C-alpha positions as CSV (number, residue, x, y, z in Angstrom):
1,M,147.4,69.4,231.9
2,A,146.3,72.1,234.1
3,L,142.7,70.7,234.2
4,P,142.9,68.8,237.5
5,F,144.4,72.0,239.1
6,I,141.5,74.2,237.7
7,L,138.8,71.5,238.6
8,G,140.4,71.2,242.2
9,L,140.2,75.1,242.5
10,A,136.6,75.2,241.6
11,V,135.5,72.3,244.0
12,G,137.5,74.3,247.0
13,V,135.7,77.5,245.9
14,G,132.4,75.6,246.1
15,A,133.4,74.1,249.6
16,I,134.2,77.6,251.0
17,I,131.0,79.2,249.6
18,A,128.9,76.4,251.0
19,Y,130.5,76.8,254.5
20,K,129.8,80.6,254.4
21,N,126.3,80.2,253.6
22,S,125.6,76.8,255.7
23,D,122.7,78.5,257.5
24,K,120.8,79.5,254.3
25,L,121.6,76.1,252.9
26,K,120.2,74.2,255.8
27,A,117.2,76.3,255.7
28,N,116.6,75.8,252.0
29,S,117.3,72.0,252.4
30,K,114.8,71.7,255.2
31,K,112.4,73.4,253.0
32,L,112.8,71.0,250.5
33,F,112.8,67.8,252.4
34,E,109.4,69.0,253.7
35,Y,108.0,69.7,250.1
36,A,109.1,66.3,249.2
37,K,107.5,64.7,252.1
38,D,104.2,66.3,251.5
39,S,104.3,65.5,247.9
40,S,105.0,62.0,248.5
41,K,102.2,61.8,250.8
42,E,99.8,63.2,248.2
43,L,101.2,60.7,245.8
44,Q,100.5,58.0,248.1
45,E,96.9,59.0,248.9
46,K,96.4,59.0,245.1
47,V,97.7,55.6,244.6
48,V,95.5,54.1,247.1
49,T,92.4,55.8,245.8
50,V,93.2,54.6,242.3
51,K,94.0,50.9,243.6
52,E,90.6,50.9,245.7
53,K,88.7,52.0,242.5
54,L,90.4,49.0,240.6
55,E,89.6,46.7,243.3
56,E,86.1,47.7,243.4
57,K,85.8,47.5,239.3
58,L,87.4,43.9,239.5
59,Q,85.0,42.9,242.1
60,Q,82.2,43.4,240.4
61,K,81.4,40.7,237.7
62,P,80.3,41.9,234.1
63,E,77.2,40.4,232.7
64,K,77.7,37.8,230.3
65,K,75.9,38.9,227.1
66,E,74.7,36.8,224.6
67,I,76.6,36.8,221.1
68,K,74.7,36.6,218.0
69,K,76.6,35.3,215.3
70,E,75.7,36.8,212.0
71,E,75.5,34.6,209.2
72,V,78.4,34.9,207.1
73,K,77.7,35.0,203.2
74,P,80.0,33.4,201.2
75,K,81.9,35.5,198.9
76,R,81.3,35.5,195.3
77,K,84.2,34.1,193.1
78,Y,84.6,35.7,190.0
79,T,85.8,33.4,187.4
80,R,86.3,33.5,183.5
81,K,83.6,31.8,181.8
82,Q,85.0,29.0,179.5
83,K,84.9,29.4,175.9
84,E,82.8,27.0,174.2
85,V,84.8,24.6,172.0
86,K,83.1,24.2,168.6
């Protein structure tokens, strides 16, 4: 029954702490944003290089090789010999 009260209290305390440390939070959020921005640029560059490599491979036409068919020997069927009737 007291759970909503406790939850509200915890949210209020979190808001007060965030307000007191707003300068630190801003600085850390800017650092995090710049890090995410840089890593996304690196990821984009990697994707572009991989895409270019794949396009080059697709443009190169592979030479058709002659496929030699091997002669397939029929498998031996083992059957019982019929008994001779006398």
